[in-house]
N, C-alpha and C positions, 0 to 999 in steps of 0.2 A: 554106455552112460558116460566115457571120459572124454570123449569129442564135445560131448552137454555141458561135461562140469567146467572143464576148459573154455568153452565159449562164455559161459558162466560168468568164469571170476574177469576173463578177459572184457566184458560189458560193462562187468563193475565197478571198474578201476578205472575206466574212460568216463563213466559216470562221474563216480565221485571227484574227478581232475576235472570235469566241466561243473559240477557246482560249488567247488570250491574257487575256480576258477570265476564264475559268474560275483560268487561273494566279494570275492579282489576284488573285482572288476565295479561293483555297487560302491562298496566301500569307499573308492579311490575317486569314485564320481560324486559319492557324498559328500566326502571329503574337499575337492576341490571347487566344489558350488559353495560349502561352506564361508570357504575360503574367499571365494568369489564375491558371497555375500558382503562377507565383513569389510572388504576391503573397499566393495561397492558405498558403506554407510560411511567408512569412513572418507571416502571422496566424496563423498555428496555431503557430508559435513564440513568438510575443508571449505567445497563450494560456496558453502549459505554465507560461512565465514567473509570469503573473497569477494561475494556478491557487496556483505554491504561495505567491503573499502571500493569495490569500483564506483558506488555508488556516490561517495564523498566530491569526487568532484562534480559533480551534476547538481549536489545544495548551492547555494548561491545564498551570499549575505545581500549581496545587490539587488536593486527594483526592476530586476529583470527577470525574464523567465529564462530557463537554459532549455536545450532540446539534447537529444544523445539517442546512440542504440550500443543497446549489449546483446552480444553472440556469444551463443557458447557453441564447442567442437560437435554436441552431441542436441537431441533431443532432450530438453529439459521439462519437468517440471516444478515449477515458483512454489511454493507455498507462504501464505502471507496468516500471519498471526495476531492479532493485536490485544493486548490484554492493559485495560483499563485502568485494577488496582492499582491501589499503592501510592507515590507520591506524584512521578510523570506517568507512569503507566508504562508498558513498554511492547516493544515493536520485535518481532519473532520470525525471522523469516531461517527459511528450511531447501533443500530441495530432493531432487532423486531425477538421476539419468535414465536413459531409454541405455538398456541391456541385450544383445544377439543371444548371450545365454542365461539360462536361466528364466525368468520372469521378465515380461520385457520390463514393466516395472513391481520396480519393490517400495517397501516403505522410506518415507524420505530418512535422509541424515538428524542427528542430533540441530534443535534448531540455535541459532543464534541470536543470542537479547541483543538490542538495544535500548537506549533508553532517552534518545535525542532525533530518531527516527521516526518518520510518518510518511507511511508508506500507504498510499488511495489504491485497490486496484481486488479484481476476484481473489479469493479465498484460495484459489487453485489455477495456476493458468499454465500453459502447456506450449513447447515451441522449441524452437533453436535461436530464435534475432526476438530481441524485446526492441521497442519503443519506450523510451523514460523523458518523460517533461517536469522540468521541475518551475516551480514559482514560491516565492516570498509570502507570508499571509501575517496581515498585518489586524490589529481590532485592538487599541486604534496603534499601537504599537509592533512591532516587531517580535514576533511570538516563533517560528519558525519555518523555514523551507520546506514546503511539500511536494514530494514526489508520486508521480501519477506514470501506474508501470500497465503498460496491454502488449500481446502480443503480436506480430506481426502479421500473422494472418485476422487476424480482428480487424472490421474496420468499422467507425462510425461516421455519418453523415449529418449536420447539422443543418435545417429544413429552416428558414425564416429568423437568423438570432439576429441582436442586437448590434450595433453598430460593434459596440467595443467588443463582444465574442470574436465579430467575425475577422476585425481589424488587427486583432490578435491572432486569431489563427493563421490568417493571411500571411502578415510576419513574420513567424516562425516558420511558417512551411512545416505543418506536423504532418508527418507521414501516415496514410490511411485517414487522414482526417477529412471528409467532402464538407463542400458547403452547398447544401440544395441539390448539383447535380450527385444525386444519390445512385454508387453502386449495387447491383440487386441484393450483395450480401450484405451490404452494410446495418448496421446497427440507427434506426433512423429515430434522430435527437428534435421533437417540433415542439417550437413556441408557441404556436398555434392551432386551436385544434385539439383532437388526443385522438386516442388510437394507435399512436405509432408507439414501437419498441422505449422508447423513453421519451413522458410527455415532461416538459417545463411549465411551471406559474410561473412569473415575476409580479414581485406586491410592489405596488405605487411608482412612484418617482423617486427616490436614493442620487445622492454622488455617489453607491457601491451599488453592482448587482444585488438582488434579493429574491426570494421566492420559497419555490417548492420542486422539488422533484418527483415524478411516481415511475418506477419501471414497471413493468410486466410482472403478473404475479406476486409484486414488492411490496413492502413498506414505504409510503413519503415518508420522503426525510427536508430537510430543508437548510437552506445555507443562508450566508450573508459574505459579502466580494467575492469577485472573479476566482481565486483561489476554491475556495471549497464549494464552488460552483463546479470549478475541472474533479473534486477531487467526489462529490455526488455520481456526476457522469463513469466516472474508472473504478469505482467503487461499489460492491454492491452492500446493503444496506446497513447489515453489522456489523460490515468492519468499518467502514461511514462513521457512522454512532459512535462507537468504540474512539476511533481518531479524535474526535471534536470534542468525546469530554476530554482525553488526554491533552487534546489540545487548550482547551479552558483551566486547565488546572497547571498548567504551563504558562497560561496567564496570571492564574492567580498571584505564585510566584513573584513574577515579573511586578504586579503591581504592588507588593510589596516591597522590592528591590528600587522602584519607582517612589515609593512614599518613602524610603530612607534616605535616599537621595535628594529628595525634597526639604526635606528634616536638616540633612547638613547642609543644602544652600541657601535658607531661610535667615540665619544670621550673619550671612555675606553679603544682604542686601539685594539678595535673589529670588525674594518667595514666590511663591506660584498656587498658594491658598488652593494644591489640590490634594492635600493630606485627606478629608474627609472622605474626599469624594474616589482615591486611588484605593483605603479601605474599603469602601463599599464595593468597589468595580473585584477585589479580591476576594469576600466573600460573596458576591454573584457568580462569578464566575468559576469558583470551585465545588459552587453547592449543585451547577447543571444537572440535567437527567439527559438531555437527548437534544437533539438538537432545533425541535420546535423551541425546546425555553432559551434557545440561541437569540433565535429573532424575536421573540416574546420577551424578554426580558434583560438580555445584551446588550442587545442591536444598540438603542436609543442610548443608556448609559457609556455605549462605546464613541458615537458619532459626538455626545457630550464633551467627553476628555476630549479628544480628538480637534476641536474646535475651541474648544478653551486654551489649548497647550501649542497651538496654532497661532495663538494671539500673545501668547507668553515673551517680554526680551529673551530672556534663557528659558530656553526650549527643553522642557526634560526629557521629551523622545523623538 
């Protein structure tokens, strides 16, 4: 009986020690994971802010386009969120990095908000290396620099594009963008026929490229100028439509600035007679709801303002 009692007491002591040890280890691991998770959120939040800063040199006020490449130390998800409300709307950027500890992917860090950036991409991108392409958008005056973003692993192939597009892609030497000779995994962008990943329909003859674009399983969007054409290629429809509304709000505010400039120049013998047209253009651009409105109501007014401004001795823009 004594031996059995001692054996029981010995076994219980060890069992208690094991349980307590397991609890301590569990709490330590839990605390470590919470700490790591907090640090990842902090790191991802800072990375989102840094991305916005990195994109600054890529944006340009020149008449030409720019290309660049962004590399992260780890596999990184980029989250593109566009808000069209308020005066200029906003561009939100957030990131999440892949980790070998805990969950491979956590929720992204807190988004960084920008009011003067226009990024055209998918809502969520994933990769270590990304290609960036920037192009100024004018309609009829310079409105903003548009940024197009896609991961290195994603390829596009333009089938029978118009000369303007083909020459620009060739001159810029855009990586992972091909003409006619399509790699097997590339997304095909077709300008004749249908059934490709992206089907483009160009409308009529114009000094600017204009038309509609339809992705598989997505809504049709409309574009005016090559700058918005690339935006429609690289951005999913929801992002594209949001950015178009933001750009038109900016165009509206710029129209009012040029209206003020015109009224100030008139007493100095440099009248443009564009005041009423600029006010009308400001109202039209502010009230558009989608990209179809862009080519239905804004396009002709933009062309008219451009021609009239070009004929002036004292150009407004």
